mmCIF entry with sequence, helices, sheets and N, C-alpha, C, O atoms, coordinates in Angstrom:
data_MODEL
# 
_entry.id   MODEL 
# 
_entity.id                         1 
_entity.type                       polymer 
_entity.pdbx_number_of_molecules   1 
# 
_entity_poly.entity_id                      1 
_entity_poly.type                           'polypeptide(L)' 
_entity_poly.nstd_linkage                   no 
_entity_poly.nstd_monomer                   no 
_entity_poly.pdbx_seq_one_letter_code       
;(UNK)(UNK)(UNK)(UNK)(UNK)(UNK)(UNK)(UNK)(UNK)(UNK)(UNK)(UNK)(UNK)(UNK)(UNK)(UNK)
(UNK)(UNK)(UNK)(UNK)(UNK)(UNK)(UNK)(UNK)(UNK)(UNK)(UNK)(UNK)(UNK)(UNK)(UNK)(UNK)
(UNK)(UNK)(UNK)(UNK)(UNK)(UNK)(UNK)(UNK)(UNK)(UNK)(UNK)(UNK)(UNK)(UNK)(UNK)(UNK)
(UNK)(UNK)(UNK)(UNK)
;
_entity_poly.pdbx_seq_one_letter_code_can   XXXXXXXXXXXXXXXXXXXXXXXXXXXXXXXXXXXXXXXXXXXXXXXXXXXX 
_entity_poly.pdbx_strand_id                 A 
# 
loop_
_entity_poly_seq.entity_id 
_entity_poly_seq.num 
_entity_poly_seq.mon_id 
_entity_poly_seq.hetero 
1 1  UNK n 
1 2  UNK n 
1 3  UNK n 
1 4  UNK n 
1 5  UNK n 
1 6  UNK n 
1 7  UNK n 
1 8  UNK n 
1 9  UNK n 
1 10 UNK n 
1 11 UNK n 
1 12 UNK n 
1 13 UNK n 
1 14 UNK n 
1 15 UNK n 
1 16 UNK n 
1 17 UNK n 
1 18 UNK n 
1 19 UNK n 
1 20 UNK n 
1 21 UNK n 
1 22 UNK n 
1 23 UNK n 
1 24 UNK n 
1 25 UNK n 
1 26 UNK n 
1 27 UNK n 
1 28 UNK n 
1 29 UNK n 
1 30 UNK n 
1 31 UNK n 
1 32 UNK n 
1 33 UNK n 
1 34 UNK n 
1 35 UNK n 
1 36 UNK n 
1 37 UNK n 
1 38 UNK n 
1 39 UNK n 
1 40 UNK n 
1 41 UNK n 
1 42 UNK n 
1 43 UNK n 
1 44 UNK n 
1 45 UNK n 
1 46 UNK n 
1 47 UNK n 
1 48 UNK n 
1 49 UNK n 
1 50 UNK n 
1 51 UNK n 
1 52 UNK n 
# 
_struct_asym.id          A 
_struct_asym.entity_id   1 
# 
_struct_sheet.id               AA1 
_struct_sheet.type             ? 
_struct_sheet.number_strands   3 
_struct_sheet.details          ? 
# 
loop_
_struct_sheet_order.sheet_id 
_struct_sheet_order.range_id_1 
_struct_sheet_order.range_id_2 
_struct_sheet_order.offset 
_struct_sheet_order.sense 
AA1 1 2 ? anti-parallel 
AA1 2 3 ? anti-parallel 
# 
loop_
_struct_sheet_range.sheet_id 
_struct_sheet_range.id 
_struct_sheet_range.beg_label_comp_id 
_struct_sheet_range.beg_label_asym_id 
_struct_sheet_range.beg_label_seq_id 
_struct_sheet_range.pdbx_beg_PDB_ins_code 
_struct_sheet_range.end_label_comp_id 
_struct_sheet_range.end_label_asym_id 
_struct_sheet_range.end_label_seq_id 
_struct_sheet_range.pdbx_end_PDB_ins_code 
_struct_sheet_range.beg_auth_comp_id 
_struct_sheet_range.beg_auth_asym_id 
_struct_sheet_range.beg_auth_seq_id 
_struct_sheet_range.end_auth_comp_id 
_struct_sheet_range.end_auth_asym_id 
_struct_sheet_range.end_auth_seq_id 
AA1 1 UNK A 2  ? UNK A 14 ? UNK A 2  UNK A 14 
AA1 2 UNK A 18 ? UNK A 31 ? UNK A 18 UNK A 31 
AA1 3 UNK A 36 ? UNK A 50 ? UNK A 36 UNK A 50 
# 
loop_
_atom_site.group_PDB 
_atom_site.id 
_atom_site.type_symbol 
_atom_site.label_atom_id 
_atom_site.label_alt_id 
_atom_site.label_comp_id 
_atom_site.label_asym_id 
_atom_site.label_entity_id 
_atom_site.label_seq_id 
_atom_site.pdbx_PDB_ins_code 
_atom_site.Cartn_x 
_atom_site.Cartn_y 
_atom_site.Cartn_z 
_atom_site.occupancy 
_atom_site.B_iso_or_equiv 
_atom_site.pdbx_formal_charge 
_atom_site.auth_seq_id 
_atom_site.auth_comp_id 
_atom_site.auth_asym_id 
_atom_site.auth_atom_id 
_atom_site.pdbx_PDB_model_num 
ATOM 1   N N  . UNK A 1 1  ? 44.081 -106.808 27.935 1.00 0.00 ? 1  UNK A N  1 
ATOM 2   C CA . UNK A 1 1  ? 43.755 -108.037 28.615 1.00 0.00 ? 1  UNK A CA 1 
ATOM 3   C C  . UNK A 1 1  ? 44.135 -109.206 27.708 1.00 0.00 ? 1  UNK A C  1 
ATOM 4   O O  . UNK A 1 1  ? 43.840 -109.189 26.513 1.00 0.00 ? 1  UNK A O  1 
ATOM 5   N N  . UNK A 1 2  ? 44.772 -110.193 28.261 1.00 0.00 ? 2  UNK A N  1 
ATOM 6   C CA . UNK A 1 2  ? 45.160 -111.415 27.553 1.00 0.00 ? 2  UNK A CA 1 
ATOM 7   C C  . UNK A 1 2  ? 44.243 -112.546 28.017 1.00 0.00 ? 2  UNK A C  1 
ATOM 8   O O  . UNK A 1 2  ? 44.224 -112.882 29.201 1.00 0.00 ? 2  UNK A O  1 
ATOM 9   N N  . UNK A 1 3  ? 43.480 -113.137 27.088 1.00 0.00 ? 3  UNK A N  1 
ATOM 10  C CA . UNK A 1 3  ? 42.489 -114.156 27.428 1.00 0.00 ? 3  UNK A CA 1 
ATOM 11  C C  . UNK A 1 3  ? 43.104 -115.552 27.384 1.00 0.00 ? 3  UNK A C  1 
ATOM 12  O O  . UNK A 1 3  ? 43.812 -115.900 26.438 1.00 0.00 ? 3  UNK A O  1 
ATOM 13  N N  . UNK A 1 4  ? 42.826 -116.352 28.422 1.00 0.00 ? 4  UNK A N  1 
ATOM 14  C CA . UNK A 1 4  ? 43.234 -117.751 28.462 1.00 0.00 ? 4  UNK A CA 1 
ATOM 15  C C  . UNK A 1 4  ? 42.086 -118.671 28.044 1.00 0.00 ? 4  UNK A C  1 
ATOM 16  O O  . UNK A 1 4  ? 42.279 -119.596 27.256 1.00 0.00 ? 4  UNK A O  1 
ATOM 17  N N  . UNK A 1 5  ? 40.890 -118.410 28.579 1.00 0.00 ? 5  UNK A N  1 
ATOM 18  C CA . UNK A 1 5  ? 39.720 -119.245 28.332 1.00 0.00 ? 5  UNK A CA 1 
ATOM 19  C C  . UNK A 1 5  ? 38.523 -118.373 27.983 1.00 0.00 ? 5  UNK A C  1 
ATOM 20  O O  . UNK A 1 5  ? 38.365 -117.280 28.528 1.00 0.00 ? 5  UNK A O  1 
ATOM 21  N N  . UNK A 1 6  ? 37.677 -118.855 27.072 1.00 0.00 ? 6  UNK A N  1 
ATOM 22  C CA . UNK A 1 6  ? 36.423 -118.178 26.736 1.00 0.00 ? 6  UNK A CA 1 
ATOM 23  C C  . UNK A 1 6  ? 35.369 -119.235 26.465 1.00 0.00 ? 6  UNK A C  1 
ATOM 24  O O  . UNK A 1 6  ? 35.587 -120.153 25.675 1.00 0.00 ? 6  UNK A O  1 
ATOM 25  N N  . UNK A 1 7  ? 34.210 -119.102 27.132 1.00 0.00 ? 7  UNK A N  1 
ATOM 26  C CA . UNK A 1 7  ? 33.077 -119.998 26.927 1.00 0.00 ? 7  UNK A CA 1 
ATOM 27  C C  . UNK A 1 7  ? 31.826 -119.158 26.724 1.00 0.00 ? 7  UNK A C  1 
ATOM 28  O O  . UNK A 1 7  ? 31.669 -118.110 27.351 1.00 0.00 ? 7  UNK A O  1 
ATOM 29  N N  . UNK A 1 8  ? 30.925 -119.621 25.840 1.00 0.00 ? 8  UNK A N  1 
ATOM 30  C CA . UNK A 1 8  ? 29.682 -118.914 25.617 1.00 0.00 ? 8  UNK A CA 1 
ATOM 31  C C  . UNK A 1 8  ? 28.587 -119.922 25.300 1.00 0.00 ? 8  UNK A C  1 
ATOM 32  O O  . UNK A 1 8  ? 28.819 -120.911 24.605 1.00 0.00 ? 8  UNK A O  1 
ATOM 33  N N  . UNK A 1 9  ? 27.378 -119.656 25.823 1.00 0.00 ? 9  UNK A N  1 
ATOM 34  C CA . UNK A 1 9  ? 26.210 -120.477 25.511 1.00 0.00 ? 9  UNK A CA 1 
ATOM 35  C C  . UNK A 1 9  ? 25.046 -119.535 25.245 1.00 0.00 ? 9  UNK A C  1 
ATOM 36  O O  . UNK A 1 9  ? 24.888 -118.518 25.921 1.00 0.00 ? 9  UNK A O  1 
ATOM 37  N N  . UNK A 1 10 ? 24.232 -119.884 24.252 1.00 0.00 ? 10 UNK A N  1 
ATOM 38  C CA . UNK A 1 10 ? 23.060 -119.089 23.887 1.00 0.00 ? 10 UNK A CA 1 
ATOM 39  C C  . UNK A 1 10 ? 21.864 -120.013 23.737 1.00 0.00 ? 10 UNK A C  1 
ATOM 40  O O  . UNK A 1 10 ? 21.967 -121.108 23.183 1.00 0.00 ? 10 UNK A O  1 
ATOM 41  N N  . UNK A 1 11 ? 20.734 -119.553 24.239 1.00 0.00 ? 11 UNK A N  1 
ATOM 42  C CA . UNK A 1 11 ? 19.473 -120.273 24.090 1.00 0.00 ? 11 UNK A CA 1 
ATOM 43  C C  . UNK A 1 11 ? 18.411 -119.278 23.651 1.00 0.00 ? 11 UNK A C  1 
ATOM 44  O O  . UNK A 1 11 ? 18.376 -118.145 24.133 1.00 0.00 ? 11 UNK A O  1 
ATOM 45  N N  . UNK A 1 12 ? 17.542 -119.704 22.731 1.00 0.00 ? 12 UNK A N  1 
ATOM 46  C CA . UNK A 1 12 ? 16.521 -118.786 22.262 1.00 0.00 ? 12 UNK A CA 1 
ATOM 47  C C  . UNK A 1 12 ? 15.289 -119.500 21.747 1.00 0.00 ? 12 UNK A C  1 
ATOM 48  O O  . UNK A 1 12 ? 15.284 -120.715 21.549 1.00 0.00 ? 12 UNK A O  1 
ATOM 49  N N  . UNK A 1 13 ? 14.243 -118.713 21.536 1.00 0.00 ? 13 UNK A N  1 
ATOM 50  C CA . UNK A 1 13 ? 12.971 -119.217 21.018 1.00 0.00 ? 13 UNK A CA 1 
ATOM 51  C C  . UNK A 1 13 ? 12.389 -118.165 20.085 1.00 0.00 ? 13 UNK A C  1 
ATOM 52  O O  . UNK A 1 13 ? 12.366 -116.977 20.406 1.00 0.00 ? 13 UNK A O  1 
ATOM 53  N N  . UNK A 1 14 ? 11.914 -118.621 18.915 1.00 0.00 ? 14 UNK A N  1 
ATOM 54  C CA . UNK A 1 14 ? 11.265 -117.731 17.954 1.00 0.00 ? 14 UNK A CA 1 
ATOM 55  C C  . UNK A 1 14 ? 9.761  -117.894 18.056 1.00 0.00 ? 14 UNK A C  1 
ATOM 56  O O  . UNK A 1 14 ? 9.242  -119.010 18.096 1.00 0.00 ? 14 UNK A O  1 
ATOM 57  N N  . UNK A 1 15 ? 9.071  -116.770 18.097 1.00 0.00 ? 15 UNK A N  1 
ATOM 58  C CA . UNK A 1 15 ? 7.618  -116.733 18.074 1.00 0.00 ? 15 UNK A CA 1 
ATOM 59  C C  . UNK A 1 15 ? 7.188  -116.028 16.792 1.00 0.00 ? 15 UNK A C  1 
ATOM 60  O O  . UNK A 1 15 ? 8.034  -115.689 15.964 1.00 0.00 ? 15 UNK A O  1 
ATOM 61  N N  . UNK A 1 16 ? 5.896  -115.804 16.616 1.00 0.00 ? 16 UNK A N  1 
ATOM 62  C CA . UNK A 1 16 ? 5.387  -115.206 15.382 1.00 0.00 ? 16 UNK A CA 1 
ATOM 63  C C  . UNK A 1 16 ? 5.990  -113.824 15.115 1.00 0.00 ? 16 UNK A C  1 
ATOM 64  O O  . UNK A 1 16 ? 6.537  -113.586 14.038 1.00 0.00 ? 16 UNK A O  1 
ATOM 65  N N  . UNK A 1 17 ? 5.892  -112.921 16.080 1.00 0.00 ? 17 UNK A N  1 
ATOM 66  C CA . UNK A 1 17 ? 6.349  -111.543 15.872 1.00 0.00 ? 17 UNK A CA 1 
ATOM 67  C C  . UNK A 1 17 ? 7.605  -111.161 16.643 1.00 0.00 ? 17 UNK A C  1 
ATOM 68  O O  . UNK A 1 17 ? 8.155  -110.083 16.422 1.00 0.00 ? 17 UNK A O  1 
ATOM 69  N N  . UNK A 1 18 ? 8.066  -112.019 17.537 1.00 0.00 ? 18 UNK A N  1 
ATOM 70  C CA . UNK A 1 18 ? 9.256  -111.651 18.294 1.00 0.00 ? 18 UNK A CA 1 
ATOM 71  C C  . UNK A 1 18 ? 10.112 -112.867 18.612 1.00 0.00 ? 18 UNK A C  1 
ATOM 72  O O  . UNK A 1 18 ? 9.656  -114.009 18.564 1.00 0.00 ? 18 UNK A O  1 
ATOM 73  N N  . UNK A 1 19 ? 11.359 -112.587 18.935 1.00 0.00 ? 19 UNK A N  1 
ATOM 74  C CA . UNK A 1 19 ? 12.326 -113.606 19.341 1.00 0.00 ? 19 UNK A CA 1 
ATOM 75  C C  . UNK A 1 19 ? 12.823 -113.248 20.734 1.00 0.00 ? 19 UNK A C  1 
ATOM 76  O O  . UNK A 1 19 ? 12.919 -112.072 21.085 1.00 0.00 ? 19 UNK A O  1 
ATOM 77  N N  . UNK A 1 20 ? 13.132 -114.252 21.514 1.00 0.00 ? 20 UNK A N  1 
ATOM 78  C CA . UNK A 1 20 ? 13.721 -114.041 22.833 1.00 0.00 ? 20 UNK A CA 1 
ATOM 79  C C  . UNK A 1 20 ? 14.957 -114.935 22.934 1.00 0.00 ? 20 UNK A C  1 
ATOM 80  O O  . UNK A 1 20 ? 14.917 -116.106 22.555 1.00 0.00 ? 20 UNK A O  1 
ATOM 81  N N  . UNK A 1 21 ? 16.047 -114.377 23.444 1.00 0.00 ? 21 UNK A N  1 
ATOM 82  C CA . UNK A 1 21 ? 17.289 -115.133 23.539 1.00 0.00 ? 21 UNK A CA 1 
ATOM 83  C C  . UNK A 1 21 ? 18.040 -114.712 24.798 1.00 0.00 ? 21 UNK A C  1 
ATOM 84  O O  . UNK A 1 21 ? 18.015 -113.547 25.195 1.00 0.00 ? 21 UNK A O  1 
ATOM 85  N N  . UNK A 1 22 ? 18.699 -115.672 25.409 1.00 0.00 ? 22 UNK A N  1 
ATOM 86  C CA . UNK A 1 22 ? 19.560 -115.388 26.543 1.00 0.00 ? 22 UNK A CA 1 
ATOM 87  C C  . UNK A 1 22 ? 20.959 -115.911 26.224 1.00 0.00 ? 22 UNK A C  1 
ATOM 88  O O  . UNK A 1 22 ? 21.117 -116.954 25.589 1.00 0.00 ? 22 UNK A O  1 
ATOM 89  N N  . UNK A 1 23 ? 21.968 -115.168 26.675 1.00 0.00 ? 23 UNK A N  1 
ATOM 90  C CA . UNK A 1 23 ? 23.358 -115.539 26.424 1.00 0.00 ? 23 UNK A CA 1 
ATOM 91  C C  . UNK A 1 23 ? 24.143 -115.452 27.730 1.00 0.00 ? 23 UNK A C  1 
ATOM 92  O O  . UNK A 1 23 ? 23.918 -114.567 28.556 1.00 0.00 ? 23 UNK A O  1 
ATOM 93  N N  . UNK A 1 24 ? 25.069 -116.396 27.893 1.00 0.00 ? 24 UNK A N  1 
ATOM 94  C CA . UNK A 1 24 ? 25.993 -116.365 29.023 1.00 0.00 ? 24 UNK A CA 1 
ATOM 95  C C  . UNK A 1 24 ? 27.406 -116.480 28.472 1.00 0.00 ? 24 UNK A C  1 
ATOM 96  O O  . UNK A 1 24 ? 27.695 -117.359 27.661 1.00 0.00 ? 24 UNK A O  1 
ATOM 97  N N  . UNK A 1 25 ? 28.275 -115.597 28.910 1.00 0.00 ? 25 UNK A N  1 
ATOM 98  C CA . UNK A 1 25 ? 29.656 -115.588 28.448 1.00 0.00 ? 25 UNK A CA 1 
ATOM 99  C C  . UNK A 1 25 ? 30.596 -115.564 29.652 1.00 0.00 ? 25 UNK A C  1 
ATOM 100 O O  . UNK A 1 25 ? 30.379 -114.813 30.603 1.00 0.00 ? 25 UNK A O  1 
ATOM 101 N N  . UNK A 1 26 ? 31.640 -116.390 29.601 1.00 0.00 ? 26 UNK A N  1 
ATOM 102 C CA . UNK A 1 26 ? 32.652 -116.457 30.656 1.00 0.00 ? 26 UNK A CA 1 
ATOM 103 C C  . UNK A 1 26 ? 34.031 -116.326 30.020 1.00 0.00 ? 26 UNK A C  1 
ATOM 104 O O  . UNK A 1 26 ? 34.338 -116.999 29.036 1.00 0.00 ? 26 UNK A O  1 
ATOM 105 N N  . UNK A 1 27 ? 34.850 -115.460 30.588 1.00 0.00 ? 27 UNK A N  1 
ATOM 106 C CA . UNK A 1 27 ? 36.222 -115.286 30.110 1.00 0.00 ? 27 UNK A CA 1 
ATOM 107 C C  . UNK A 1 27 ? 37.160 -115.255 31.309 1.00 0.00 ? 27 UNK A C  1 
ATOM 108 O O  . UNK A 1 27 ? 36.840 -114.692 32.355 1.00 0.00 ? 27 UNK A O  1 
ATOM 109 N N  . UNK A 1 28 ? 38.322 -115.870 31.132 1.00 0.00 ? 28 UNK A N  1 
ATOM 110 C CA . UNK A 1 28 ? 39.357 -115.857 32.166 1.00 0.00 ? 28 UNK A CA 1 
ATOM 111 C C  . UNK A 1 28 ? 40.647 -115.421 31.503 1.00 0.00 ? 28 UNK A C  1 
ATOM 112 O O  . UNK A 1 28 ? 40.978 -115.875 30.407 1.00 0.00 ? 28 UNK A O  1 
ATOM 113 N N  . UNK A 1 29 ? 41.378 -114.537 32.171 1.00 0.00 ? 29 UNK A N  1 
ATOM 114 C CA . UNK A 1 29 ? 42.616 -114.073 31.565 1.00 0.00 ? 29 UNK A CA 1 
ATOM 115 C C  . UNK A 1 29 ? 43.492 -113.307 32.535 1.00 0.00 ? 29 UNK A C  1 
ATOM 116 O O  . UNK A 1 29 ? 43.343 -113.388 33.754 1.00 0.00 ? 29 UNK A O  1 
ATOM 117 N N  . UNK A 1 30 ? 44.409 -112.562 31.946 1.00 0.00 ? 30 UNK A N  1 
ATOM 118 C CA . UNK A 1 30 ? 45.387 -111.781 32.700 1.00 0.00 ? 30 UNK A CA 1 
ATOM 119 C C  . UNK A 1 30 ? 45.248 -110.319 32.284 1.00 0.00 ? 30 UNK A C  1 
ATOM 120 O O  . UNK A 1 30 ? 45.246 -110.004 31.094 1.00 0.00 ? 30 UNK A O  1 
ATOM 121 N N  . UNK A 1 31 ? 45.131 -109.429 33.268 1.00 0.00 ? 31 UNK A N  1 
ATOM 122 C CA . UNK A 1 31 ? 45.055 -108.003 32.997 1.00 0.00 ? 31 UNK A CA 1 
ATOM 123 C C  . UNK A 1 31 ? 46.485 -107.475 32.883 1.00 0.00 ? 31 UNK A C  1 
ATOM 124 O O  . UNK A 1 31 ? 47.251 -107.505 33.845 1.00 0.00 ? 31 UNK A O  1 
ATOM 125 N N  . UNK A 1 32 ? 46.824 -106.994 31.695 1.00 0.00 ? 32 UNK A N  1 
ATOM 126 C CA . UNK A 1 32 ? 48.232 -106.712 31.379 1.00 0.00 ? 32 UNK A CA 1 
ATOM 127 C C  . UNK A 1 32 ? 48.827 -105.483 32.072 1.00 0.00 ? 32 UNK A C  1 
ATOM 128 O O  . UNK A 1 32 ? 49.896 -105.618 32.667 1.00 0.00 ? 32 UNK A O  1 
ATOM 129 N N  . UNK A 1 33 ? 48.221 -104.309 32.039 1.00 0.00 ? 33 UNK A N  1 
ATOM 130 C CA . UNK A 1 33 ? 48.930 -103.172 32.662 1.00 0.00 ? 33 UNK A CA 1 
ATOM 131 C C  . UNK A 1 33 ? 49.204 -103.374 34.160 1.00 0.00 ? 33 UNK A C  1 
ATOM 132 O O  . UNK A 1 33 ? 50.262 -102.996 34.662 1.00 0.00 ? 33 UNK A O  1 
ATOM 133 N N  . UNK A 1 34 ? 48.231 -103.978 34.866 1.00 0.00 ? 34 UNK A N  1 
ATOM 134 C CA . UNK A 1 34 ? 48.416 -104.201 36.305 1.00 0.00 ? 34 UNK A CA 1 
ATOM 135 C C  . UNK A 1 34 ? 49.093 -105.535 36.597 1.00 0.00 ? 34 UNK A C  1 
ATOM 136 O O  . UNK A 1 34 ? 49.475 -105.799 37.737 1.00 0.00 ? 34 UNK A O  1 
ATOM 137 N N  . UNK A 1 35 ? 49.247 -106.397 35.556 1.00 0.00 ? 35 UNK A N  1 
ATOM 138 C CA . UNK A 1 35 ? 49.863 -107.713 35.699 1.00 0.00 ? 35 UNK A CA 1 
ATOM 139 C C  . UNK A 1 35 ? 49.121 -108.574 36.722 1.00 0.00 ? 35 UNK A C  1 
ATOM 140 O O  . UNK A 1 35 ? 49.743 -109.265 37.530 1.00 0.00 ? 35 UNK A O  1 
ATOM 141 N N  . UNK A 1 36 ? 47.769 -108.526 36.680 1.00 0.00 ? 36 UNK A N  1 
ATOM 142 C CA . UNK A 1 36 ? 46.921 -109.284 37.590 1.00 0.00 ? 36 UNK A CA 1 
ATOM 143 C C  . UNK A 1 36 ? 46.498 -110.583 36.916 1.00 0.00 ? 36 UNK A C  1 
ATOM 144 O O  . UNK A 1 36 ? 45.922 -110.559 35.828 1.00 0.00 ? 36 UNK A O  1 
ATOM 145 N N  . UNK A 1 37 ? 46.782 -111.722 37.558 1.00 0.00 ? 37 UNK A N  1 
ATOM 146 C CA . UNK A 1 37 ? 46.407 -113.034 37.018 1.00 0.00 ? 37 UNK A CA 1 
ATOM 147 C C  . UNK A 1 37 ? 44.996 -113.416 37.451 1.00 0.00 ? 37 UNK A C  1 
ATOM 148 O O  . UNK A 1 37 ? 44.449 -112.863 38.406 1.00 0.00 ? 37 UNK A O  1 
ATOM 149 N N  . UNK A 1 38 ? 44.417 -114.383 36.721 1.00 0.00 ? 38 UNK A N  1 
ATOM 150 C CA . UNK A 1 38 ? 43.146 -115.024 37.062 1.00 0.00 ? 38 UNK A CA 1 
ATOM 151 C C  . UNK A 1 38 ? 41.990 -114.016 37.214 1.00 0.00 ? 38 UNK A C  1 
ATOM 152 O O  . UNK A 1 38 ? 41.287 -114.016 38.224 1.00 0.00 ? 38 UNK A O  1 
ATOM 153 N N  . UNK A 1 39 ? 41.808 -113.167 36.205 1.00 0.00 ? 39 UNK A N  1 
ATOM 154 C CA . UNK A 1 39 ? 40.717 -112.203 36.177 1.00 0.00 ? 39 UNK A CA 1 
ATOM 155 C C  . UNK A 1 39 ? 39.544 -112.846 35.437 1.00 0.00 ? 39 UNK A C  1 
ATOM 156 O O  . UNK A 1 39 ? 39.689 -113.250 34.283 1.00 0.00 ? 39 UNK A O  1 
ATOM 157 N N  . UNK A 1 40 ? 38.374 -112.944 36.094 1.00 0.00 ? 40 UNK A N  1 
ATOM 158 C CA . UNK A 1 40 ? 37.178 -113.530 35.496 1.00 0.00 ? 40 UNK A CA 1 
ATOM 159 C C  . UNK A 1 40 ? 36.225 -112.432 35.030 1.00 0.00 ? 40 UNK A C  1 
ATOM 160 O O  . UNK A 1 40 ? 36.053 -111.415 35.701 1.00 0.00 ? 40 UNK A O  1 
ATOM 161 N N  . UNK A 1 41 ? 35.607 -112.657 33.864 1.00 0.00 ? 41 UNK A N  1 
ATOM 162 C CA . UNK A 1 41 ? 34.568 -111.776 33.349 1.00 0.00 ? 41 UNK A CA 1 
ATOM 163 C C  . UNK A 1 41 ? 33.366 -112.648 33.030 1.00 0.00 ? 41 UNK A C  1 
ATOM 164 O O  . UNK A 1 41 ? 33.472 -113.596 32.252 1.00 0.00 ? 41 UNK A O  1 
ATOM 165 N N  . UNK A 1 42 ? 32.210 -112.329 33.634 1.00 0.00 ? 42 UNK A N  1 
ATOM 166 C CA . UNK A 1 42 ? 30.981 -113.087 33.406 1.00 0.00 ? 42 UNK A CA 1 
ATOM 167 C C  . UNK A 1 42 ? 29.898 -112.107 32.953 1.00 0.00 ? 42 UNK A C  1 
ATOM 168 O O  . UNK A 1 42 ? 29.669 -111.081 33.593 1.00 0.00 ? 42 UNK A O  1 
ATOM 169 N N  . UNK A 1 43 ? 29.231 -112.436 31.837 1.00 0.00 ? 43 UNK A N  1 
ATOM 170 C CA . UNK A 1 43 ? 28.213 -111.558 31.270 1.00 0.00 ? 43 UNK A CA 1 
ATOM 171 C C  . UNK A 1 43 ? 26.969 -112.382 30.972 1.00 0.00 ? 43 UNK A C  1 
ATOM 172 O O  . UNK A 1 43 ? 27.059 -113.442 30.352 1.00 0.00 ? 43 UNK A O  1 
ATOM 173 N N  . UNK A 1 44 ? 25.802 -111.899 31.411 1.00 0.00 ? 44 UNK A N  1 
ATOM 174 C CA . UNK A 1 44 ? 24.515 -112.503 31.088 1.00 0.00 ? 44 UNK A CA 1 
ATOM 175 C C  . UNK A 1 44 ? 23.702 -111.470 30.329 1.00 0.00 ? 44 UNK A C  1 
ATOM 176 O O  . UNK A 1 44 ? 23.570 -110.329 30.773 1.00 0.00 ? 44 UNK A O  1 
ATOM 177 N N  . UNK A 1 45 ? 23.148 -111.873 29.168 1.00 0.00 ? 45 UNK A N  1 
ATOM 178 C CA . UNK A 1 45 ? 22.375 -110.957 28.327 1.00 0.00 ? 45 UNK A CA 1 
ATOM 179 C C  . UNK A 1 45 ? 21.000 -111.551 28.046 1.00 0.00 ? 45 UNK A C  1 
ATOM 180 O O  . UNK A 1 45 ? 20.857 -112.765 27.900 1.00 0.00 ? 45 UNK A O  1 
ATOM 181 N N  . UNK A 1 46 ? 19.998 -110.693 27.970 1.00 0.00 ? 46 UNK A N  1 
ATOM 182 C CA . UNK A 1 46 ? 18.656 -111.054 27.557 1.00 0.00 ? 46 UNK A CA 1 
ATOM 183 C C  . UNK A 1 46 ? 18.311 -110.185 26.355 1.00 0.00 ? 46 UNK A C  1 
ATOM 184 O O  . UNK A 1 46 ? 18.365 -108.958 26.435 1.00 0.00 ? 46 UNK A O  1 
ATOM 185 N N  . UNK A 1 47 ? 17.956 -110.824 25.240 1.00 0.00 ? 47 UNK A N  1 
ATOM 186 C CA . UNK A 1 47 ? 17.706 -110.096 23.996 1.00 0.00 ? 47 UNK A CA 1 
ATOM 187 C C  . UNK A 1 47 ? 16.275 -110.358 23.551 1.00 0.00 ? 47 UNK A C  1 
ATOM 188 O O  . UNK A 1 47 ? 15.859 -111.509 23.416 1.00 0.00 ? 47 UNK A O  1 
ATOM 189 N N  . UNK A 1 48 ? 15.528 -109.293 23.326 1.00 0.00 ? 48 UNK A N  1 
ATOM 190 C CA . UNK A 1 48 ? 14.166 -109.357 22.799 1.00 0.00 ? 48 UNK A CA 1 
ATOM 191 C C  . UNK A 1 48 ? 14.162 -108.650 21.451 1.00 0.00 ? 48 UNK A C  1 
ATOM 192 O O  . UNK A 1 48 ? 14.630 -107.517 21.346 1.00 0.00 ? 48 UNK A O  1 
ATOM 193 N N  . UNK A 1 49 ? 13.637 -109.306 20.415 1.00 0.00 ? 49 UNK A N  1 
ATOM 194 C CA . UNK A 1 49 ? 13.560 -108.731 19.084 1.00 0.00 ? 49 UNK A CA 1 
ATOM 195 C C  . UNK A 1 49 ? 12.106 -108.793 18.620 1.00 0.00 ? 49 UNK A C  1 
ATOM 196 O O  . UNK A 1 49 ? 11.490 -109.859 18.626 1.00 0.00 ? 49 UNK A O  1 
ATOM 197 N N  . UNK A 1 50 ? 11.567 -107.650 18.222 1.00 0.00 ? 50 UNK A N  1 
ATOM 198 C CA . UNK A 1 50 ? 10.191 -107.573 17.720 1.00 0.00 ? 50 UNK A CA 1 
ATOM 199 C C  . UNK A 1 50 ? 10.217 -107.269 16.245 1.00 0.00 ? 50 UNK A C  1 
ATOM 200 O O  . UNK A 1 50 ? 10.907 -106.341 15.823 1.00 0.00 ? 50 UNK A O  1 
ATOM 201 N N  . UNK A 1 51 ? 9.490  -108.020 15.451 1.00 0.00 ? 51 UNK A N  1 
ATOM 202 C CA . UNK A 1 51 ? 9.434  -107.820 14.008 1.00 0.00 ? 51 UNK A CA 1 
ATOM 203 C C  . UNK A 1 51 ? 8.086  -107.195 13.635 1.00 0.00 ? 51 UNK A C  1 
ATOM 204 O O  . UNK A 1 51 ? 7.028  -107.698 14.013 1.00 0.00 ? 51 UNK A O  1 
ATOM 205 N N  . UNK A 1 52 ? 8.147  -106.100 12.894 1.00 0.00 ? 52 UNK A N  1 
ATOM 206 C CA . UNK A 1 52 ? 6.900  -105.457 12.452 1.00 0.00 ? 52 UNK A CA 1 
ATOM 207 C C  . UNK A 1 52 ? 6.954  -105.120 10.999 1.00 0.00 ? 52 UNK A C  1 
ATOM 208 O O  . UNK A 1 52 ? 5.993  -104.575 10.456 1.00 0.00 ? 52 UNK A O  1 
# 
């Protein structure tokens, strides 16, 4: 895959024993073997981290 554009944003909050974060990622590009233009990839992640 050949990428033309990539954007990412992350937001998070730290608490006493854990952290919470959300991420959004957007990519636009060309899929090479099939030669398909304007392929979008969108990913949303939620991350929880506990410290002990």
